[in-house]
C-alpha positions in Angstrom: 57.4 -5.2 21.9 57.7 -9.0 20.4 54.9 -10.1 22.3 52.7 -6.3 21.1 53.4 -7.2 17.7 50.6 -9.7 16.6 48.0 -7.8 18.6 48.7 -4.6 16.0 48.8 -7.2 13.0 45.6 -8.9 14.3 44.3 -5.5 15.0 44.8 -4.3 11.2 43.4 -5.7 7.8 44.4 -4.5 4.8 43.4 -5.3 0.9 42.4 -4.3 -2.2 39.0 -1.9 -3.0 37.3 -0.5 -5.9 37.0 3.6 -5.0 35.3 6.4 -6.2 35.0 9.5 -4.3 32.3 11.0 -6.1 33.8 14.2 -7.7 34.9 12.0 -11.0 33.0 9.2 -12.4 36.9 7.2 -12.6 36.9 3.9 -10.9 40.0 3.8 -9.4 41.8 0.7 -7.5 43.1 1.9 -4.3 44.4 -0.1 -1.3 42.7 -0.6 1.8 43.6 -0.4 5.2 41.4 -1.2 8.3 43.0 0.4 11.8 41.6 3.1 14.1 39.6 3.9 10.9 39.1 3.3 7.3 42.2 4.3 5.4 41.7 4.6 1.2 44.8 5.1 -0.2 46.0 5.7 -4.2 49.6 5.7 -5.9 50.8 6.4 -2.3 48.2 9.9 -2.1 47.7 11.1 0.9 45.1 8.3 2.4 41.5 9.4 2.5 40.2 8.1 6.2 36.6 7.2 7.2 35.3 7.2 11.1 33.8 3.4 11.0 31.0 5.3 12.8 30.3 7.1 9.7 30.4 4.3 7.2 27.1 3.6 5.6 26.2 0.5 3.8 24.5 0.7 0.3 22.3 -1.4 -2.0 25.1 -3.6 -4.6 24.9 -7.1 -6.1 25.4 -10.1 -4.6 28.6 -11.0 -3.4 29.6 -7.3 -3.0 30.1 -5.0 0.1 29.0 -1.0 -0.8 29.4 1.2 1.0 29.5 5.2 1.7 30.5 7.8 4.7 28.4 10.4 5.9 31.4 13.4 6.4 32.6 12.0 2.6 30.6 13.4 -0.8 27.3 12.3 -1.1 28.1 10.4 -3.9 31.5 8.9 -3.2 31.6 4.8 -3.2 33.9 2.2 -1.6 33.3 -1.4 -2.8 34.7 -4.3 -1.4 34.5 -7.8 -2.9 36.8 -9.7 -0.8 34.7 -11.2 1.4 36.7 -11.6 4.5 38.0 -7.6 4.8 34.0 -7.1 3.6 33.6 -9.0 6.9 35.9 -7.5 9.2 34.7 -4.0 7.8 31.0 -4.4 9.0 32.5 -6.3 12.3 34.3 -2.7 12.9 31.4 -0.4 11.3 28.4 -0.6 14.7 25.8 1.8 12.5 26.6 0.5 9.0 22.6 -0.4 8.9 21.4 2.6 10.0 20.1 3.5 6.7 18.4 0.3 6.0 15.2 -0.4 5.9 14.5 -2.6 9.1 10.8 -2.9 10.2 9.7 0.6 11.5 10.8 1.4 7.8 8.7 -0.7 6.4 5.9 -0.3 8.6 6.5 4.0 7.7 6.5 3.3 4.1 3.5 0.8 4.0 1.7 3.8 7.1 2.3 6.7 4.4 1.1 4.9 1.4 -1.6 3.8 2.7 -2.6 7.0 3.9 -1.8 8.3 0.1 -4.2 6.2 -1.3 -7.0 6.9 1.0 -6.3 10.9 0.1 -6.8 9.9 -3.4 -10.1 7.9 -2.4 -11.1 10.7 -0.5 -10.1 13.4 -3.4 -12.4 10.7 -6.1 -15.4 10.6 -3.9 -15.8 14.2 -2.3 -12.9 16.8 -3.6 -13.6 15.9 -7.5 -17.6 15.9 -7.6 -16.9 19.2 -6.1 -14.6 20.4 -8.5 -16.5 19.6 -11.5 -19.4 21.1 -10.5 -17.4 24.5 -10.3 -15.7 24.4 -12.7 -18.6 23.6 -15.7 -20.1 26.6 -16.0 -17.2 28.2 -16.8 -16.7 26.0 -20.0 -17.2 28.2 -23.1 -20.0 26.9 -25.0 -17.5 26.7 -28.3 -15.3 25.1 -26.5 -18.2 22.2 -25.5 -19.6 22.1 -28.6 -16.0 21.1 -30.1 -16.1 18.8 -27.8 -19.5 17.2 -28.5 -18.1 17.1 -33.1 -14.8 14.8 -31.2 -17.7 12.5 -29.1 -20.0 12.3 -32.4 -17.0 10.7 -34.5 -16.1 8.4 -31.8 -19.3 7.3 -31.2 -20.4 6.8 -35.1 -16.6 4.5 -34.8 -17.3 2.6 -32.2 -20.5 1.3 -32.7 -20.2 1.3 -36.5 -23.9 3.4 -36.7 -25.4 5.4 -39.1 -27.9 8.2 -39.0 -31.4 6.8 -39.8 -32.7 9.1 -42.7 -35.8 7.0 -43.6 -38.0 10.8 -45.1 -41.2 9.7 -43.3 -39.7 8.8 -40.1 -37.2 11.5 -39.9 -40.0 13.8 -40.3 -41.8 12.2 -37.3 -38.3 12.1 -35.2 -37.8 16.4 -36.0 -41.9 16.4 -34.7 -41.4 14.7 -31.5 -38.2 16.3 -31.5 -39.9 19.6 -31.5 -42.2 19.4 -29.0 -40.3 18.0 -26.1 -38.0 21.2 -27.0 -39.8 23.7 -26.9 -41.8 22.8 -23.8 -38.1 22.1 -22.2 -37.1 25.4 -22.5 -33.9 24.3 -24.9 -33.1 26.9 -28.3 -32.7 25.1 -31.4 -29.2 24.5 -30.9 -30.1 20.9 -29.9 -29.3 18.2 -32.7 -30.9 14.8 -33.0 -31.1 11.6 -34.3 -31.5 8.7 -34.6 -28.4 5.4 -34.6 -28.7 2.3 -36.6 -27.3 0.1 -33.5 -29.0 -2.4 -32.2 -28.4 -1.8 -28.9 -31.2 0.0 -26.4 -29.7 3.1 -25.8 -29.6 6.7 -25.7 -27.9 9.7 -24.7 -26.7 13.6 -24.7 -23.6 15.2 -26.5 -21.4 17.6 -25.0 -22.6 20.9 -26.6 -25.8 19.6 -27.5 -26.2 16.6 -29.3 -28.6 13.7 -28.2 -28.7 10.8 -30.1 -31.6 7.0 -29.7 -30.5 4.1 -30.9 -32.7 2.0 -32.6 -32.4 -0.4 -30.7 -34.4 1.6 -28.0 -37.1 2.7 -30.6 -37.6 -1.3 -31.5 -38.3 -2.1 -27.7 -40.7 1.1 -27.3 -44.6 0.8 -27.4 -45.7 4.3 -27.9 -44.7 8.2 -28.4 -45.2 8.6 -24.9 -42.4 5.6 -24.0 -39.3 7.8 -26.3 -40.3 11.5 -25.7 -39.8 10.9 -21.8 -36.4 9.2 -22.9 -35.1 11.7 -25.1 -36.7 14.7 -21.9 -34.5 13.1 -20.0 -31.4 13.2 -22.0 -32.5 16.8 -23.0 -32.6 17.4 -19.2 -28.8 16.4 -19.2 -28.3 19.1 -21.9 -30.1 21.6 -20.1 -27.7 20.8 -16.9 -24.3 20.8 -18.0 -24.0 16.5 -16.9 -21.7 15.1 -20.1 -19.4 18.4 -19.3 -19.9 17.7 -15.8 -19.3 13.9 -16.2 -16.1 14.6 -18.2 -14.1 16.6 -16.1 -14.5 14.3 -13.4 -14.4 11.0 -14.4 -10.8 12.1 -16.3 -9.7 13.3 -13.3 -11.1 10.3 -11.4 -9.1 8.0 -14.0 -6.2 10.9 -14.4 -5.6 10.4 -9.7 -6.2 6.5 -10.2 -3.8 6.1 -13.3 -1.1 8.0 -10.7 -1.9 5.3 -7.9 -1.2 2.4 -9.5 1.5 3.9 -11.5 0.2 5.5 -15.4 2.0 8.2 -14.9 0.6 9.5 -18.6 -2.4 10.2 -18.0 -3.3 7.9 -20.2 -5.8 6.1 -18.3 -7.9 9.6 -18.7 -8.3 9.7 -21.8 -9.9 6.7 -22.0 -12.2 7.3 -19.8 -13.0 10.7 -20.4 -13.9 9.2 -24.2 -15.8 6.3 -22.4 -17.8 9.6 -20.6 -18.3 11.1 -23.4 -20.5 7.8 -25.3 -21.6 6.7 -22.6 -22.9 10.2 -20.4 -22.7 7.7 -17.1 -24.4 10.4 -14.5 -24.3 10.3 -11.3 -27.1 9.1 -8.6 -27.8 13.3 -7.8 -27.5 13.7 -11.9 -30.0 11.4 -13.5 -32.7 12.1 -10.0 -32.2 15.5 -11.6 -32.8 14.1 -15.0 -35.8 12.4 -14.4 -37.4 15.3 -12.3 -36.4 17.0 -15.4 -38.4 15.0 -17.5 -41.3 14.6 -15.6 -42.4 18.2 -15.6 -41.8 18.8 -19.6 -44.5 15.3 -20.0 -47.0 17.8 -17.7 -46.5 20.2 -19.1 -47.5 18.5 -22.6 -50.2 17.0 -21.3 -48.5 13.8 -21.8 -48.1 10.8 -19.1 -44.7 9.8 -17.5 -45.6 6.7 -16.6 -45.0 5.0 -19.9 -40.8 6.6 -19.9 -40.7 4.1 -16.6 -42.2 1.4 -17.7 -39.5 1.2 -20.9 -37.5 1.4 -18.7 -38.2 -1.6 -17.0 -39.2 -3.6 -19.7 -35.2 -3.2 -21.3 -33.3 -4.2 -17.9 -36.1 -6.9 -17.3 -34.9 -8.9 -20.1 -31.8 -7.9 -21.3 -29.7 -5.5 -17.6 -27.8 -3.5 -19.8 -27.2 -1.4 -22.7 -29.0 1.6 -21.5 -27.3 4.8 -20.2 -30.1 6.4 -18.3 -30.8 3.3 -16.4 -27.0 1.9 -16.2 -25.9 3.9 -13.6 -28.2 4.6 -10.3 -31.4 4.6 -9.8 -32.4 1.7 -9.9 -34.9 1.1 -12.6 -37.7 -0.2 -10.3 -37.4 2.8 -8.4 -37.6 4.8 -11.3 -40.7 3.4 -12.9 -42.1 3.7 -8.8 -41.4 7.4 -8.7 -42.9 7.9 -12.0 -46.3 6.7 -11.3 -46.4 8.3 -7.7 -46.2 11.8 -10.0 -48.1 10.4 -13.1 -50.5 12.7 -14.3 -53.3 11.9 -16.8 -53.1 12.9 -20.3 -54.2 16.3 -20.8 -53.1 16.8 -24.2 -53.0 15.6 -27.9 -50.6 12.2 -28.9 -47.7 13.6 -29.6 -47.4 11.7 -33.4 -50.6 10.2 -34.6 -50.3 6.5 -35.5 -48.4 7.2 -38.7 -46.4 9.4 -37.5 -45.7 6.9 -34.5 -45.0 3.7 -37.0 -43.1 5.8 -39.6 -40.8 7.1 -36.9 -40.3 3.1 -35.6 -39.9 2.3 -39.2 -37.1 5.1 -39.8 -33.9 3.1 -39.6 -35.6 1.0 -42.5 -33.0 1.2 -45.6 -30.4 1.1 -43.7 -27.9 -2.0 -44.0 -27.4 -2.0 -40.0 -31.4 -1.3 -39.1 -33.8 -3.6 -36.7 -36.1 -5.7 -38.2 -39.3 -4.7 -36.9 
């Protein structure tokens, strides 16, 4: 018997620890004993017993061993700060680290994360354009007009631009827009104007608004160049491309936000506003708007090639700033297409020489007007 006593004392270890029973939030100081299982005793009560095979390590601060048990309440925890006792407990728990993320676990996490990222990219590239195409016709025109009102105020604030209202220039502009609108088969709900900004830009907003920046007007050499640009933007109105782009890009930015942790979706609001302001469209939308513009110019008996020459003139010098050329396709390709499909002028000039001069000077008197 005396020879067996040291073996019993060697096989058992005891010490103190902090215990949470998983039922209440009370922190308890308990005595623990390592025998054939882990026994947790408190104030002489019947000990809780954890089988070593059921004990698992739980994340904890450095210098402390925190464990749980598969057969105990889910939130039950034992915290051991005695390093000797902790080492002995670890040596008895053959499966203590089964819950830890090993190489297989890391590989699985990386794999699933990569799969999720690929899925989001696939939805962005293929799913959202399809969804936008299906949803756009369902958006009420009254709602689209309200979006246009919001975009209108955003643009004027963002670019600090004012509507140019020189009387003679405005009269010439209305004449030009009316001719294009009627040839395009659009009603009088279409609104348009020239804004006093140096950017060579033109864009269409949801709800039937088209704006031309004076920066583009300053670079134009004849009315046909501007007429083709306006016809292009009316094509975007006809096809509701701005509404389609808002749905697509707003949803895209929301998914990208989720991918990178922006769970509030704030980037969707930013991207959506940018879509309204810049009218950045897909290659297909741009190509369709070009086709629309070419057809309108032919109905007017005017050539389409001058529009392509204006686009190339702007991009050749600056390479940026024009919504109808800032996306696809390249200006050289568009000029080539408009040249191939061009027809000799068979109709009267859209504006007289005097009216063209008045249109070029439409922003005279505006503080932000460009000096021609």
